[in-house]
N, C-alpha and C positions, 0 to 999 in steps of 0.2 A: 851534429849530435855525437856525443862521446859514448864509448863503450869501454868499461874498465874490466881487466882480468885480474882476479885476486887469487893469491895463493893462501889457502886456509888449512894449515896443518892440523888444526883442532878438530876438523871433520872426523878424522879417524878416531880420535878420543871420544867424541860425542856419540859416534855410532856404536860404541861399546858400553854405553850407559843404558840403564833401564828405561829412561825417558828420552830415548834417541829421537831428536827432532827431525831426522831424515828417514824415519822408518817407513812412512807411507810412500815417499818417492822411491826408496830402495826396493820396496815390495813391488811397485809398478815396473821398475826397470828389470828386476829379477824375473818377473812373470814373463815379460816379452822376450828376455834372453832365453829362458827355459823353453818357451814356445818355439824358439829358433835353434834349439839344441846347443845352446851356449851355457857356460858356467855363470854363476851369480857374480855380481859386481864385487871385485876384490876390495875388502876393507882391511887394512893392515893395522896392527897395534902401533901406538905412538913409538917413534924411534928416539932414543936418547941422542942428544945433540941438537935437536930442533928446539928452537926457542918457544914455539907455540904462538908466536906473534902472527897476526893477520897482516899481510902486506900487499900493496899494489905491485903487480909485476909488469903490467903493460897498460897502455891506453891507446885507443885509436878511434877515429870517427866511424860512425855507422855508414856514412857515405863511402868511406874508403873500403869498408867491408863489402858493400854492395858492388863497388867497382871490381873488387877482387872476385866476387862470386860471378859477376857478369863475364869477366875474362875467362874464368874456368869453364863456365857453361858454353861460351862460344867455342872454346877449344874442344870440349867434349863432343860438340855437335859438328865439328869439322869446319866451322865458319871462320873467316878471317877476323883477327883481333884488330879492331880499329878504335883508336882513342875517341872518347866523347867528352864534352865539357860537363855534361850533367846526365843523369840517368833518365829522368822523365819517364815516359811510357815505354821506352826501349827495353828496359830490364823486365818490366812487368809483362810485356808482349813476349819476350824470350821465354820467360817462365811458363806462360800459357802455352806457347807453341811447342815447347820441349819439356813439358811437365814430367813425362815418364823418365826422361834422361835426368832431369833435375832431381827427381826423387831417388836416384841411385847414387847421389853425391853427398858425402858427409859435409862438404863445405857449403854447397848450395842449399840442400834440403835441411835447414836448421832454422828454428824461429829466433828472431833477434832478441825477444823478451823472455824466452824460456827455453826449456829443453836442457839436455845434458850430453856431454861426451864422457864415456867411461873407458878405463884403461884395459880394454879387451879388443882383440883384433877380429873384425868381421867385415865382409866385403861392402855391404850397403847399409844405410841407416835403417833402423828397425822402428816399427810403429804398430800400434793397434788403436782402436777407437778411444780407449781410456787415455793413452798417452797424447793423442792428437787433441783431445778435448781439454786436457789439463796443462800440458807443458811442451808438447811437440815431440818430434822424432828423437830417437836415441842414437847418438853417433858414436863411432869408434875414434878414440884419440889417435890410434895408429893409422886408421883409414884417412883421417883428416890430414895427418902429416904426409902421407903418400900423395894426396891430392895437392897439397901446398908445394911439395917438391916437383910435382908434375907441371904445375902452372908457372913456377918460378922462372924458367928460361924464357918463356914468352913475355915476361915482364922485365927481362934484362937482369935477372938475379941468378947467380950460380948457386944452386942448392948445396953444393959441396963446400962453398966458401961464401956464405951469406954476409951481408953488411952487418956491422955491429948494431945491436938493438938500441933504440932511443932510451933515454932515462925513463924510468917509470914515473907516473904522475906522483906528486908529493902527497896528494890527498884524493879522495873520490872526486870525480868530475860531475858536474851537473848534466842533466840529460841534453840540454840544448847547447852546451858548451863544447867548443872544439877540444879535441884530445890534447893538442899542443898549441901554445900561443902562436898567433899568426905573425 
């Protein structure tokens, strides 16, 4: 299964219009942020020089994401990182056994199909009943980056000198399609 990451610079423009299509989501995010003593989601005015084009910036398999989450969860729990050919019940069992640890991770505690990362720095994912019912926990993009840098060495990646990223997908991928041709 493929997961595409898209850069959407028009979001900032749309957020400043009277019929903001993101108003409900932003209100939910801002509510949970305020409940935790944090400022609202920063939404900046459109910056000159941006084309406004929507563009794919990355693509990867959900399986790869789950392997990455598994590696990070094992590391957080102090367990050895052993390669596996497939996740099967191993990952689900880890999530159940170490749920409270998983819930403290921006990388692990995030829904595949929904949820958001916001450009604010906070230690652990935030949630309330409303978020969990509709879109999942709210993560910090800075917190996610810290966790990726933490797990990178265990995967043979130097976070100070990472490998070059692969080319972005030329178009949206289908849900069951691999992110890159085999």
